[in-house]
Steps between C-alpha positions, in 0.01 A plus 500: 500500500533793732124546505424141574450558877277805473292342227443179710423709810232705324334213312512218754453746791168625351365147505640392831394819673169519298565862417789731396825479679567821689808710456629403841451131427668532165806672656533244765467198272720652241777549757459131591532398136794712424694384810412132434589529127846633582570217751320200351392580148163599335310168537560477867423866540156444340442203740576715790267780386228232448561364855470858641178567316340170609585580865369862482179592690351633177515145351408316821211741587239686315619847608266795451680824570413719207369849581299664776586667829521283806158366599325653208255294301637474140400325175723196440752571220466331162811287565358395844158432349659266237633290796178516688304367203753229389534361853130511564413302182823303421712508819803606285661801342332721246517386133598706210165678425452582871857638516435701191186649653691583814776676293237702323342592837168341384411323821366801684121496443252232611417439128859443408542271801184304412604448145829335606322295768264352252790420266684325795187313604454356148855348507529139609738602773218636701358153550787402739430811711128430527585142604734637763221715640268219527759268660553761768133581546397138532811428709586201270840463671310361805434196285865454426572484877209283588529133585225236561486180698488186290160423654364815353662476154786263427609662158462865616856589402435379143178698481619824650647639170186399318281677750715812452470478132120480519492821705748676261312400182162590653606842623681578163170408314291712728731798486548517120156373386247560786406735785575508865181323609631175335769484772213397727222394264689327235387156392792387280838391597810330348571128570710212388436136567675471836335811634161389364550169689577689822181701461306186420361645170504389133764706326783498252661169404863619514761698668413827319270754661173578345227747571194314646177591678471439876215355700366828631346331794852420629753726327462864412774755466859487610414468872376141451806390310756272667780755469330732750339237719808277541733802539274634782468182700698287745679174421229294666191707502324796339566852642194727529715774666743544220238456229280763671797729554579495134148607404498772761843637398553420135142520373342761735822699575445503874824480700481290813727556796762236586407246763596564864864415579386256770299297261646169385439473126439136478195333334283279715603129470251299303315256724263209417145601469555875470479726195734785419220748557447358856867503588550867379183618667699590819646806331156665504389415852381796704775646719779359279781740427483371140122565446513853355702400201399141455130610469613684186703207353349173617136549399631560138763219507243232615326565171776299339455196717376293207867492389757300694864585559595431145197666348305187418119524533343329787154469670635321815769613744628240734180299444262793557308703253679822399353824623613768261257770620666830569468882507681811397504775763617865498554533126365787295253320279562129523354432849268211551463133565571240236531122477801361322777635287289544192259739674808670651661560163169624360473746779860615420432514133211733556695719733621847387728490802680190366545664163626825659744292698629336182568852375679580817711191482602606145586846631720346773660279244571780262632736770711240690339628826186524690272798442545818696248776590632707204383213270134520582408697181720274283334188636156629451581598141631147431191334662257714316677445166504123566119514557437715202690265271294199609767375741731415215834443682706616195325834520578506880870459412485794260308705750796471744714705272245788497508572871679776692692233677653379170530832321654708786740450781634703793850637442755375756 
């Protein structure tokens, strides 16, 4: 029919562009369709219009141009808000109810936005996005890239996906059923028989993962799981630097400067009769150019020395008793000495700073960028709401949608 092209442009374009097709876009696409239909027929003309739409910036990017003078702070339009919400909770285009709310201009008030956010959060599709956040926060991809010498763990490649599954199932359980403290203080995990054998504990009898209690004297929270420990270690030895750096940056939200360009980033070679702690101590020697940063990382990282390069528990390192005593310095409320990873995670679990950092990490994830000076009020609101809701991470996710950073934008 003569109207086939314009009908397709309007209906498919609204989905592809996540909003109404403008008059200019309609004119341009209709001209393409009419020309192609004359030369090649209607089916080919539809294919060419489809190609043009899927190559358009409005499909490839989430473009926000609606309203406001240049540089002016304006409220996000309902159509733009529909996309902000759907990509925050589902990482995909708005569904029919969200599109209908946008068409009726009912995504303008915080209450309207919250109502839709809670609907999206209740959908199973939100689980994949929370899993993606945890994978990025815990840097689980480092486990995928890790390798271990056969002397450390011969079947490491076989166990790697099981280690990741443990971390994924644990964080999912904490997020949907617990509070933020359990990331550090949790005493349950998910194991199957091969992973239980690796940990040296009695566990499930088969390949299926089951929720089990941990030995709280050796394992507590996600930072004592093999996924983190093996992913932040070398092939032949543990790595107090990277383990400490992770806590400093990912758990306490303190950014460390890059190492000097003249420093050779190679771990010390393991030698007979020396422990990892002893070999890495040179970083913190007085006068060393590395001292200022390493005193912020290494005294935290050595707290994990009861776990080898693969994350297995140990009391001896190279034949010597493990010294896992450490200290947190220059934090806001977590400073102090500790002995071992359990004491370290208990200190982090009691830290308001660590929970505020978790809120900050969610803000960064939701925004797709680091925080800016203009975000101070939004961050404080998210952190205070998180605390008032008992550190329920689901409420933290909702709180992100109630901030000025989410409800407003600066017009280009």
